[in-house]
ROMAR-703544 format. One record per residue (C-alpha): residue in one letter; x, y, z; residue number from 1. Coordinates in pm, 1 decimal, padded with zeros to 6 digits, always signed. Layout:
<rec rest="A" x="X" y="Y" z="Z" nr="NUM"/>
...
REM end
This chain:
<rec rest="M" x="+00000.0" y="+00000.0" z="+00000.0" nr="1"/>
<rec rest="E" x="+00284.0" y="+00236.1" z="+00082.5" nr="2"/>
<rec rest="Y" x="+00437.4" y="+00170.6" z="-00261.0" nr="3"/>
<rec rest="I" x="+00111.7" y="+00273.8" z="-00433.8" nr="4"/>
<rec rest="E" x="+00086.7" y="+00591.9" z="-00226.1" nr="5"/>
<rec rest="E" x="+00443.8" y="+00679.8" z="-00321.7" nr="6"/>
<rec rest="L" x="+00379.3" y="+00638.6" z="-00693.4" nr="7"/>
<rec rest="M" x="+00046.4" y="+00821.2" z="-00710.2" nr="8"/>
<rec rest="P" x="+00187.5" y="+01176.1" z="-00718.0" nr="9"/>
<rec rest="R" x="+00439.0" y="+01074.0" z="-00983.7" nr="10"/>
<rec rest="E" x="+00170.3" y="+00921.7" z="-01200.6" nr="11"/>
<rec rest="K" x="-00045.7" y="+01230.4" z="-01151.6" nr="12"/>
<rec rest="L" x="+00244.4" y="+01453.6" z="-01256.7" nr="13"/>
<rec rest="L" x="+00304.3" y="+01253.0" z="-01573.7" nr="14"/>
<rec rest="K" x="-00063.0" y="+01257.6" z="-01666.4" nr="15"/>
<rec rest="F" x="-00167.2" y="+01609.9" z="-01567.8" nr="16"/>
<rec rest="G" x="+00155.5" y="+01807.4" z="-01520.0" nr="17"/>
<rec rest="A" x="+00339.0" y="+01926.9" z="-01210.6" nr="18"/>
<rec rest="E" x="+00095.7" y="+02216.9" z="-01161.0" nr="19"/>
<rec rest="S" x="-00180.4" y="+01964.4" z="-01080.7" nr="20"/>
<rec rest="L" x="-00002.0" y="+01847.5" z="-00765.3" nr="21"/>
<rec rest="S" x="-00071.6" y="+01973.4" z="-00416.6" nr="22"/>
<rec rest="D" x="+00214.1" y="+02092.3" z="-00195.1" nr="23"/>
<rec rest="V" x="+00198.0" y="+01762.9" z="-00005.4" nr="24"/>
<rec rest="E" x="+00228.4" y="+01565.9" z="-00328.8" nr="25"/>
<rec rest="L" x="+00522.3" y="+01775.3" z="-00450.7" nr="26"/>
<rec rest="V" x="+00710.0" y="+01725.5" z="-00124.6" nr="27"/>
<rec rest="A" x="+00628.2" y="+01352.4" z="-00134.7" nr="28"/>
<rec rest="I" x="+00798.8" y="+01325.7" z="-00474.0" nr="29"/>
<rec rest="F" x="+01099.0" y="+01512.8" z="-00334.1" nr="30"/>
<rec rest="L" x="+01117.9" y="+01282.9" z="-00029.4" nr="31"/>
<rec rest="R" x="+01071.5" y="+00972.0" z="-00247.5" nr="32"/>
<rec rest="T" x="+01010.4" y="+00736.7" z="+00047.6" nr="33"/>
<rec rest="G" x="+00866.5" y="+00747.7" z="+00393.6" nr="34"/>
<rec rest="I" x="+01025.3" y="+00621.5" z="+00713.0" nr="35"/>
<rec rest="K" x="+00947.2" y="+00317.9" z="+00924.5" nr="36"/>
<rec rest="G" x="+00579.2" y="+00324.4" z="+01014.0" nr="37"/>
<rec rest="V" x="+00516.4" y="+00649.5" z="+00824.8" nr="38"/>
<rec rest="P" x="+00428.3" y="+00635.5" z="+00450.4" nr="39"/>
<rec rest="V" x="+00568.9" y="+00909.2" z="+00233.2" nr="40"/>
<rec rest="M" x="+00243.1" y="+01103.4" z="+00191.2" nr="41"/>
<rec rest="Q" x="+00195.7" y="+01116.7" z="+00568.3" nr="42"/>
<rec rest="L" x="+00557.5" y="+01217.9" z="+00618.6" nr="43"/>
<rec rest="S" x="+00518.9" y="+01489.2" z="+00356.0" nr="44"/>
<rec rest="A" x="+00211.7" y="+01629.5" z="+00531.0" nr="45"/>
<rec rest="E" x="+00392.7" y="+01626.3" z="+00866.3" nr="46"/>
<rec rest="V" x="+00695.1" y="+01805.5" z="+00718.9" nr="47"/>
<rec rest="L" x="+00478.4" y="+02080.7" z="+00571.2" nr="48"/>
<rec rest="D" x="+00281.6" y="+02110.6" z="+00894.7" nr="49"/>
<rec rest="N" x="+00605.4" y="+02152.7" z="+01089.1" nr="50"/>
<rec rest="F" x="+00736.8" y="+02430.9" z="+00864.5" nr="51"/>
<rec rest="G" x="+00394.7" y="+02590.5" z="+00816.6" nr="52"/>
<rec rest="S" x="+00410.8" y="+02605.1" z="+00438.2" nr="53"/>
<rec rest="L" x="+00615.2" y="+02512.2" z="+00134.5" nr="54"/>
<rec rest="R" x="+00785.1" y="+02851.0" z="+00159.4" nr="55"/>
<rec rest="G" x="+00880.8" y="+02775.5" z="+00519.4" nr="56"/>
<rec rest="L" x="+01035.9" y="+02446.0" z="+00413.9" nr="57"/>
<rec rest="L" x="+01234.1" y="+02609.8" z="+00133.9" nr="58"/>
<rec rest="A" x="+01358.0" y="+02883.0" z="+00368.9" nr="59"/>
<rec rest="A" x="+01477.6" y="+02643.1" z="+00641.7" nr="60"/>
<rec rest="N" x="+01846.4" y="+02633.0" z="+00726.0" nr="61"/>
<rec rest="L" x="+02042.1" y="+02308.9" z="+00767.5" nr="62"/>
<rec rest="T" x="+01981.9" y="+02280.3" z="+01142.0" nr="63"/>
<rec rest="E" x="+01607.9" y="+02345.9" z="+01114.1" nr="64"/>
<rec rest="F" x="+01575.7" y="+02108.6" z="+00820.7" nr="65"/>
<rec rest="C" x="+01764.0" y="+01816.2" z="+00973.9" nr="66"/>
<rec rest="H" x="+01581.5" y="+01856.0" z="+01305.1" nr="67"/>
<rec rest="I" x="+01276.4" y="+01694.0" z="+01144.1" nr="68"/>
<rec rest="K" x="+01265.3" y="+01316.0" z="+01156.6" nr="69"/>
<rec rest="G" x="+01291.4" y="+01179.1" z="+00805.7" nr="70"/>
<rec rest="L" x="+01497.2" y="+01470.3" z="+00671.8" nr="71"/>
<rec rest="G" x="+01874.8" y="+01474.4" z="+00647.6" nr="72"/>
<rec rest="Q" x="+02176.2" y="+01651.3" z="+00504.8" nr="73"/>
<rec rest="T" x="+02155.0" y="+01477.7" z="+00166.2" nr="74"/>
<rec rest="Q" x="+01795.9" y="+01596.3" z="+00114.1" nr="75"/>
<rec rest="F" x="+01891.4" y="+01946.3" z="+00230.2" nr="76"/>
<rec rest="I" x="+02166.7" y="+01956.9" z="-00032.0" nr="77"/>
<rec rest="Q" x="+01922.9" y="+01837.6" z="-00298.6" nr="78"/>
<rec rest="L" x="+01671.8" y="+02105.6" z="-00197.5" nr="79"/>
<rec rest="Q" x="+01932.8" y="+02383.2" z="-00210.5" nr="80"/>
<rec rest="A" x="+02044.7" y="+02264.2" z="-00553.5" nr="81"/>
<rec rest="T" x="+01683.6" y="+02265.0" z="-00672.9" nr="82"/>
<rec rest="K" x="+01633.6" y="+02620.0" z="-00542.9" nr="83"/>
<rec rest="E" x="+01949.7" y="+02738.0" z="-00716.1" nr="84"/>
<rec rest="M" x="+01845.5" y="+02573.5" z="-01044.4" nr="85"/>
<rec rest="T" x="+01512.1" y="+02758.3" z="-01021.6" nr="86"/>
<rec rest="K" x="+01689.4" y="+03090.2" z="-00964.9" nr="87"/>
<rec rest="R" x="+01921.2" y="+03032.3" z="-01260.1" nr="88"/>
<rec rest="Y" x="+01631.1" y="+02925.8" z="-01480.1" nr="89"/>
<rec rest="L" x="+01445.3" y="+03248.7" z="-01400.4" nr="90"/>
<rec rest="N" x="+01763.5" y="+03449.9" z="-01449.6" nr="91"/>
<rec rest="Q" x="+01811.2" y="+03301.9" z="-01797.1" nr="92"/>
<rec rest="K" x="+01442.7" y="+03318.2" z="-01889.1" nr="93"/>
<rec rest="I" x="+01400.3" y="+03684.1" z="-01795.4" nr="94"/>
<rec rest="K" x="+01677.8" y="+03777.0" z="-02039.9" nr="95"/>
<rec rest="L" x="+01462.7" y="+03635.1" z="-02320.7" nr="96"/>
<rec rest="S" x="+01133.9" y="+03785.4" z="-02201.0" nr="97"/>
<rec rest="D" x="+00953.4" y="+04109.6" z="-02273.0" nr="98"/>
<rec rest="V" x="+00903.5" y="+04197.9" z="-01908.3" nr="99"/>
<rec rest="V" x="+00674.7" y="+04488.0" z="-01994.5" nr="100"/>
<rec rest="S" x="+00426.4" y="+04264.4" z="-02176.9" nr="101"/>
<rec rest="D" x="+00476.6" y="+03986.9" z="-01920.6" nr="102"/>
<rec rest="P" x="+00538.7" y="+04165.5" z="-01587.2" nr="103"/>
<rec rest="I" x="+00483.1" y="+03849.9" z="-01381.4" nr="104"/>
<rec rest="M" x="+00817.1" y="+03726.0" z="-01513.5" nr="105"/>
<rec rest="A" x="+00997.3" y="+04014.3" z="-01343.9" nr="106"/>
<rec rest="I" x="+00801.0" y="+03960.2" z="-01023.3" nr="107"/>
<rec rest="L" x="+00892.8" y="+03590.4" z="-01010.7" nr="108"/>
<rec rest="Y" x="+01254.0" y="+03677.8" z="-01077.7" nr="109"/>
<rec rest="F" x="+01267.0" y="+03939.5" z="-00801.3" nr="110"/>
<rec rest="Q" x="+01096.2" y="+03703.4" z="-00557.3" nr="111"/>
<rec rest="S" x="+01350.9" y="+03431.0" z="-00627.8" nr="112"/>
<rec rest="E" x="+01636.0" y="+03676.1" z="-00572.3" nr="113"/>
<rec rest="L" x="+01508.0" y="+03875.0" z="-00275.3" nr="114"/>
<rec rest="E" x="+01246.5" y="+03687.1" z="-00074.3" nr="115"/>
<rec rest="S" x="+01494.2" y="+03498.9" z="+00144.9" nr="116"/>
<rec rest="C" x="+01729.0" y="+03793.9" z="+00205.5" nr="117"/>
<rec rest="E" x="+01760.9" y="+03880.4" z="+00575.1" nr="118"/>
<rec rest="R" x="+01851.5" y="+04242.8" z="+00508.5" nr="119"/>
<rec rest="E" x="+01710.9" y="+04495.2" z="+00266.0" nr="120"/>
<rec rest="V" x="+01848.3" y="+04473.5" z="-00087.7" nr="121"/>
<rec rest="F" x="+01771.3" y="+04712.2" z="-00375.2" nr="122"/>
<rec rest="M" x="+01780.7" y="+04571.4" z="-00729.7" nr="123"/>
<rec rest="V" x="+01743.6" y="+04718.0" z="-01076.5" nr="124"/>
<rec rest="I" x="+01666.5" y="+04554.1" z="-01411.1" nr="125"/>
<rec rest="F" x="+01799.6" y="+04756.5" z="-01704.9" nr="126"/>
<rec rest="L" x="+01609.4" y="+04724.8" z="-02035.7" nr="127"/>
<rec rest="D" x="+01675.1" y="+04824.8" z="-02394.6" nr="128"/>
<rec rest="N" x="+01429.0" y="+04985.2" z="-02641.2" nr="129"/>
<rec rest="Q" x="+01266.2" y="+04648.1" z="-02715.2" nr="130"/>
<rec rest="H" x="+01220.0" y="+04585.7" z="-02341.8" nr="131"/>
<rec rest="Q" x="+01477.2" y="+04307.3" z="-02347.4" nr="132"/>
<rec rest="V" x="+01693.4" y="+04274.5" z="-02038.4" nr="133"/>
<rec rest="I" x="+02042.0" y="+04422.2" z="-02068.8" nr="134"/>
<rec rest="K" x="+02134.0" y="+04318.8" z="-01715.7" nr="135"/>
<rec rest="S" x="+02006.7" y="+04305.7" z="-01359.2" nr="136"/>
<rec rest="E" x="+02206.3" y="+04422.2" z="-01060.9" nr="137"/>
<rec rest="K" x="+02180.6" y="+04431.5" z="-00682.2" nr="138"/>
<rec rest="M" x="+02292.7" y="+04789.1" z="-00630.8" nr="139"/>
<rec rest="F" x="+02240.7" y="+04872.6" z="-00264.1" nr="140"/>
<rec rest="Y" x="+02243.8" y="+04671.9" z="+00058.7" nr="141"/>
<rec rest="G" x="+02108.4" y="+04781.7" z="+00394.0" nr="142"/>
<rec rest="T" x="+01991.2" y="+04665.0" z="+00734.3" nr="143"/>
<rec rest="I" x="+01687.5" y="+04455.3" z="+00826.3" nr="144"/>
<rec rest="N" x="+01456.6" y="+04748.7" z="+00756.9" nr="145"/>
<rec rest="Q" x="+01635.0" y="+05003.4" z="+00541.1" nr="146"/>
<rec rest="A" x="+01877.9" y="+05042.2" z="+00252.1" nr="147"/>
<rec rest="T" x="+02023.9" y="+05375.7" z="+00149.3" nr="148"/>
<rec rest="V" x="+01955.5" y="+05423.6" z="-00222.4" nr="149"/>
<rec rest="Y" x="+02111.6" y="+05695.2" z="-00438.0" nr="150"/>
<rec rest="P" x="+01893.2" y="+05785.7" z="-00740.9" nr="151"/>
<rec rest="R" x="+02190.3" y="+05940.3" z="-00921.9" nr="152"/>
<rec rest="E" x="+02376.0" y="+05607.4" z="-00907.5" nr="153"/>
<rec rest="V" x="+02076.2" y="+05426.9" z="-01056.8" nr="154"/>
<rec rest="V" x="+02060.3" y="+05677.6" z="-01343.9" nr="155"/>
<rec rest="K" x="+02438.6" y="+05670.7" z="-01386.6" nr="156"/>
<rec rest="E" x="+02432.9" y="+05292.8" z="-01428.2" nr="157"/>
<rec rest="A" x="+02136.8" y="+05312.0" z="-01667.5" nr="158"/>
<rec rest="L" x="+02323.5" y="+05559.5" z="-01888.9" nr="159"/>
<rec rest="K" x="+02638.6" y="+05350.8" z="-01869.2" nr="160"/>
<rec rest="C" x="+02464.5" y="+05045.1" z="-02015.9" nr="161"/>
<rec rest="N" x="+02250.6" y="+05256.1" z="-02254.7" nr="162"/>
<rec rest="A" x="+01923.3" y="+05146.6" z="-02095.6" nr="163"/>
<rec rest="A" x="+01594.7" y="+05287.4" z="-02223.9" nr="164"/>
<rec rest="A" x="+01393.9" y="+05173.8" z="-01920.8" nr="165"/>
<rec rest="I" x="+01437.7" y="+05028.0" z="-01574.3" nr="166"/>
<rec rest="I" x="+01242.6" y="+04823.2" z="-01321.8" nr="167"/>
<rec rest="L" x="+01319.6" y="+04868.2" z="-00952.9" nr="168"/>
<rec rest="A" x="+01274.2" y="+04621.1" z="-00670.6" nr="169"/>
<rec rest="H" x="+01361.2" y="+04581.6" z="-00307.5" nr="170"/>
<rec rest="N" x="+01259.7" y="+04346.4" z="-00029.8" nr="171"/>
<rec rest="H" x="+01103.0" y="+04396.7" z="+00310.8" nr="172"/>
<rec rest="P" x="+01271.4" y="+04136.0" z="+00535.4" nr="173"/>
<rec rest="S" x="+00982.5" y="+04173.0" z="+00782.0" nr="174"/>
<rec rest="G" x="+00765.5" y="+03999.3" z="+00522.0" nr="175"/>
<rec rest="N" x="+00512.0" y="+04283.0" z="+00497.8" nr="176"/>
<rec rest="C" x="+00532.1" y="+04426.7" z="+00146.7" nr="177"/>
<rec rest="T" x="+00319.7" y="+04736.7" z="+00222.4" nr="178"/>
<rec rest="P" x="+00518.3" y="+05040.6" z="+00099.9" nr="179"/>
<rec rest="S" x="+00636.2" y="+05300.2" z="+00349.7" nr="180"/>
<rec rest="Q" x="+00624.7" y="+05673.1" z="+00291.3" nr="181"/>
<rec rest="S" x="+00997.8" y="+05663.0" z="+00218.3" nr="182"/>
<rec rest="D" x="+00932.4" y="+05396.7" z="-00049.4" nr="183"/>
<rec rest="Y" x="+00689.0" y="+05632.7" z="-00222.7" nr="184"/>
<rec rest="S" x="+00933.1" y="+05921.2" z="-00190.0" nr="185"/>
<rec rest="L" x="+01222.8" y="+05717.9" z="-00329.4" nr="186"/>
<rec rest="T" x="+01015.3" y="+05603.2" z="-00626.9" nr="187"/>
<rec rest="D" x="+00922.1" y="+05962.2" z="-00707.4" nr="188"/>
<rec rest="K" x="+01284.3" y="+06077.2" z="-00680.7" nr="189"/>
<rec rest="I" x="+01413.4" y="+05805.5" z="-00912.7" nr="190"/>
<rec rest="K" x="+01132.4" y="+05867.6" z="-01162.1" nr="191"/>
<rec rest="L" x="+01213.5" y="+06239.3" z="-01167.9" nr="192"/>
<rec rest="A" x="+01583.6" y="+06166.7" z="-01220.5" nr="193"/>
<rec rest="C" x="+01502.4" y="+05919.5" z="-01500.8" nr="194"/>
<rec rest="D" x="+01265.6" y="+06163.0" z="-01672.9" nr="195"/>
<rec rest="L" x="+01547.6" y="+06416.8" z="-01699.3" nr="196"/>
<rec rest="V" x="+01750.9" y="+06179.6" z="-01916.4" nr="197"/>
<rec rest="D" x="+01458.1" y="+06018.3" z="-02102.7" nr="198"/>
<rec rest="I" x="+01472.1" y="+05681.9" z="-01924.3" nr="199"/>
<rec rest="R" x="+01138.9" y="+05520.5" z="-01844.2" nr="200"/>
<rec rest="L" x="+01069.7" y="+05389.6" z="-01493.7" nr="201"/>
<rec rest="I" x="+00837.0" y="+05097.1" z="-01561.4" nr="202"/>
<rec rest="D" x="+00767.8" y="+04978.8" z="-01208.4" nr="203"/>
<rec rest="H" x="+00894.0" y="+04950.5" z="-00853.4" nr="204"/>
<rec rest="I" x="+00822.2" y="+04615.4" z="-00688.7" nr="205"/>
<rec rest="I" x="+00843.1" y="+04538.7" z="-00317.7" nr="206"/>
<rec rest="V" x="+00899.2" y="+04174.2" z="-00228.6" nr="207"/>
<rec rest="G" x="+00757.6" y="+04035.0" z="+00095.6" nr="208"/>
<rec rest="K" x="+00714.7" y="+03681.3" z="+00223.1" nr="209"/>
<rec rest="G" x="+00507.4" y="+03505.5" z="-00040.8" nr="210"/>
<rec rest="D" x="+00364.0" y="+03835.1" z="-00161.5" nr="211"/>
<rec rest="Y" x="+00458.9" y="+04149.7" z="-00349.0" nr="212"/>
<rec rest="F" x="+00351.1" y="+04509.5" z="-00406.0" nr="213"/>
<rec rest="S" x="+00367.3" y="+04683.2" z="-00744.3" nr="214"/>
<rec rest="F" x="+00356.6" y="+05063.1" z="-00765.7" nr="215"/>
<rec rest="E" x="+00241.5" y="+05034.4" z="-01126.0" nr="216"/>
<rec rest="E" x="-00044.8" y="+04802.6" z="-01034.6" nr="217"/>
<rec rest="E" x="-00152.1" y="+05042.4" z="-00760.3" nr="218"/>
<rec rest="K" x="-00168.5" y="+05327.5" z="-01012.6" nr="219"/>
<rec rest="S" x="-00395.5" y="+05127.4" z="-01244.3" nr="220"/>
<rec rest="T" x="-00647.3" y="+05027.6" z="-00975.5" nr="221"/>
REM end
């Protein structure tokens, strides 16, 4: 019976695609087998319950991860490798995407880069006239609740790489992606500086824990 339970998520994935699986089923495939007296689907559910969510599992450090019965260093290494492959996939994919027509691509990319950061990090994507990515760069680093950002440095870098447009992003390590008054002020300052040199500010995205805020989306609602 345990063997059938282990194969069910795999069969479901092959038939309907990975997006058809629940979090428990995805983790069960990752775990591959259960432990003595605990079938893999039950173990998967217990693991997710312990960490609170799939995001909590992915964010766990080695000590937290290995503290759970049924999880060990080898699985932790596999999970970190999987996370890094996802980040690199998004990094490569965004370079081939029109992030203006498909803004969710930029959001996913920023989330993969910033969501797990324990201090505030400010990033910029630089785009050409066809909205293709020239490069992305983490430009400023701060504390757990603030990073000092210099608009002139953002514009200077945009001019240096001949960018026609930029997308800004930073994280809120607290997890709450609600913008502060200083976030609004900074966005206005960078937009004003960009307007002076005919560079378009497309959006400013704040990354929280499992959520995001888009200044552009707020304007259109």
